[in-house]
C-alpha positions in Angstrom: -14.2 -13.2 4.4 -10.7 -12.5 6.2 -10.5 -12.1 10.2 -8.9 -9.0 11.3 -7.9 -8.0 14.6 -7.7 -4.3 15.5 -5.8 -3.3 18.6 -4.9 0.1 20.3 -6.5 2.3 23.0 -8.7 4.4 20.9 -11.9 2.4 20.9 -13.6 5.2 19.0 -11.3 5.2 16.1 -11.0 1.6 16.6 -14.7 1.2 16.4 -15.0 3.3 13.1 -12.3 0.8 11.7 -14.3 -2.2 12.4 -17.6 -0.9 11.1 -15.9 -0.6 7.6 -13.9 -3.8 8.0 -17.5 -5.8 9.1 -19.5 -3.8 6.2 -16.8 -5.2 3.6 -17.8 -8.7 5.0 -15.1 -9.5 7.5 -14.8 -10.9 10.8 -13.6 -8.2 13.2 -12.2 -8.3 16.6 -10.7 -5.7 18.9 -8.2 -7.2 21.1 -4.4 -6.7 22.3 -1.7 -7.9 20.2 -0.7 -10.6 23.0 -3.6 -12.5 21.9 -2.1 -13.5 18.6 0.2 -16.8 18.9 2.4 -18.2 16.6 1.3 -21.7 16.8 -1.6 -20.9 14.7 -4.5 -21.5 17.5 -5.3 -17.6 18.1 -4.4 -15.7 14.7 -5.8 -13.6 12.2 -5.2 -13.0 8.7 -4.7 -9.4 9.1 -3.9 -6.9 12.4 -4.2 -3.3 12.3 -2.3 -1.7 14.8 -3.0 2.2 16.2 0.1 3.7 17.2 -1.8 6.7 18.9 -2.8 10.0 18.8 1.1 11.3 18.5 3.8 10.5 16.3 7.2 8.5 17.1 5.2 5.8 19.1 7.1 2.8 20.3 6.6 0.1 18.0 8.7 -2.7 20.1 5.2 -4.9 20.8 4.1 -4.3 17.0 7.4 -5.6 15.9 7.6 -8.4 18.6 4.3 -9.4 16.7 5.4 -9.5 13.5 8.4 -11.8 13.9 6.5 -14.0 16.5 3.2 -14.5 14.4 4.4 -14.7 10.7 1.2 -15.7 9.5 -0.7 -12.6 10.3 0.0 -9.6 8.1 0.3 -6.0 10.2 -0.6 -2.7 9.1 0.6 0.1 11.3 -1.7 3.0 11.7 -0.4 6.4 12.8 -1.0 9.8 13.7 1.9 11.2 11.4 2.8 9.3 8.7 6.6 9.5 8.2 8.6 8.1 5.4 11.5 7.0 7.8 9.4 5.2 10.3 7.3 3.8 7.6 10.5 2.5 5.7 11.5 0.9 9.1 8.6 -0.7 9.6 8.1 -2.0 5.9 11.8 -3.3 6.2 11.2 -5.1 9.6 8.2 -7.0 8.0 4.8 -4.9 8.5 2.8 -5.2 5.2 0.9 -1.7 5.3 1.6 1.7 7.1 -0.8 4.4 7.0 -2.9 7.4 8.5 -5.4 6.6 11.3 -7.6 8.6 10.4 -7.8 7.6 6.8 -10.8 7.8 5.2 -13.5 4.9 4.4 -12.7 4.3 1.1 -9.1 4.2 1.9 -9.7 1.9 4.7 -11.3 -0.6 2.2 -8.6 -0.6 -0.6 -5.9 -0.9 2.1 -7.6 -4.2 3.4 -8.2 -5.5 0.1 -4.8 -4.7 -1.0 -3.0 -6.2 2.1 -5.0 -9.2 2.0 -3.9 -9.6 -1.8 -0.5 -9.9 -0.5 0.6 -6.4 -1.8 2.3 -3.8 0.4 0.4 -0.6 1.3 3.1 2.0 2.4 1.2 5.2 1.9 1.8 8.2 0.0 4.3 9.7 1.8 6.7 6.5 1.9 6.0 5.8 -1.7 6.7 9.6 -2.9 9.7 9.4 -0.6 10.8 6.1 -2.6 9.8 7.3 -5.9 12.4 10.5 -5.3 15.5 8.9 -4.2 14.8 6.1 -7.1 14.5 9.0 -10.0 17.3 11.0 -8.3 19.6 7.2 -8.6 18.2 6.2 -11.6 21.0 6.0 -14.6 20.7 8.7 -16.9 18.4 8.3 -20.2 15.2 6.7 -18.8 12.8 5.6 -22.0 10.5 8.4 -22.2 6.5 8.0 -21.1 5.3 8.8 -24.1 7.5 6.2 -26.1 5.9 3.8 -23.6 2.2 4.6 -23.8 2.7 4.7 -27.3 2.9 0.9 -27.5 -0.4 0.3 -25.4 -4.2 0.6 -26.1 -5.7 3.5 -24.9 -7.2 1.5 -21.9 -3.8 -0.1 -21.2 -2.4 3.5 -21.1 -5.0 4.5 -18.7 -4.2 1.8 -16.3 -0.4 2.4 -16.5 -1.1 6.1 -15.8 -3.1 4.9 -12.8 0.1 2.8 -11.7 2.2 5.7 -11.9 -0.2 7.4 -9.8 0.2 4.8 -7.1 -3.2 3.5 -7.4 -3.8 -0.1 -6.3 -5.7 -2.8 -8.6 -8.9 -2.4 -6.4 -8.9 1.5 -6.6 -8.0 1.3 -10.6 -10.6 -1.4 -11.2 -13.2 1.0 -9.3 -12.5 3.9 -11.2 -12.5 2.3 -14.6 -15.6 -0.2 -13.5 -14.0 -3.2 -14.4 -12.9 -6.5 -12.3 -9.6 -6.6 -10.4 -8.8 -9.8 -12.6 -9.2 -7.6 -15.4 -6.9 -5.1 -14.2 -4.3 -7.9 -13.5 -4.5 -9.1 -17.3 -4.1 -5.8 -18.7 -1.1 -5.1 -16.3 0.5 -8.2 -17.9 -0.3 -7.3 -21.2 1.3 -4.1 -20.2 4.6 -5.5 -19.0 4.7 -7.7 -21.7 4.4 -5.0 -24.4 6.6 -2.6 -22.6 9.5 -5.1 -21.1 8.7 -3.8 -17.5 9.2 -6.3 -15.0 6.7 -5.2 -12.2 4.6 -2.3 -11.7 7.4 -0.4 -9.5 9.4 0.0 -12.7 6.4 1.0 -14.8 5.8 3.6 -12.4 9.3 5.0 -12.3 9.9 4.9 -15.9 6.5 6.9 -16.4 7.1 9.4 -13.4 11.0 10.0 -14.6 10.2 12.6 -17.4 8.0 14.5 -15.7 10.3 14.8 -12.6 13.1 15.6 -15.0 10.8 18.2 -16.8 10.0 19.9 -13.4 13.9 20.0 -12.5 14.5 21.5 -15.8 11.6 24.3 -15.6 12.6 25.3 -11.9 16.4 25.4 -12.9 
């Protein structure tokens, strides 16, 4: 069980997030960010901060809390996810960036991922990063078929799920296996393909599709 703090002015929205967190067995509280203290006496494992119903909100209080309470993982919830805002927040130490109206299943996966030490960036940010990486990638990336050909059928399914941006929790739920089993498969995938991490794997598997789209549209 984790302690989750929710901060923002929309109590109805926060109540929906609180309900989901408590259903997952977490302890929840709604309070200002000033409640958190860097000395560890008043803190939370994760703090979800609602940036409000409009885009372009002032993130000063959030960034100040990130700097002063390093033991808490912060997630920014925004009405209009924007790749540039998301990247700036992640570079500043925020661990998650998502739509404030995210579906309950997405909210559950987000909390589980952040608590597991992962970064949750949201589709707008990950698509932007993937596009930049593919654009700047050196010529001649390994073909997706060659990579998948080194794997078992189940490993190939998991590799494709990683390429689609799914977290370990989502992959486990979709395939009816435990998250630790997903991690075992990923370690085998990395060893067989020579990939160092899930980002490199996703780029390699998506590079061929991106190139194909560019050729077919040219």
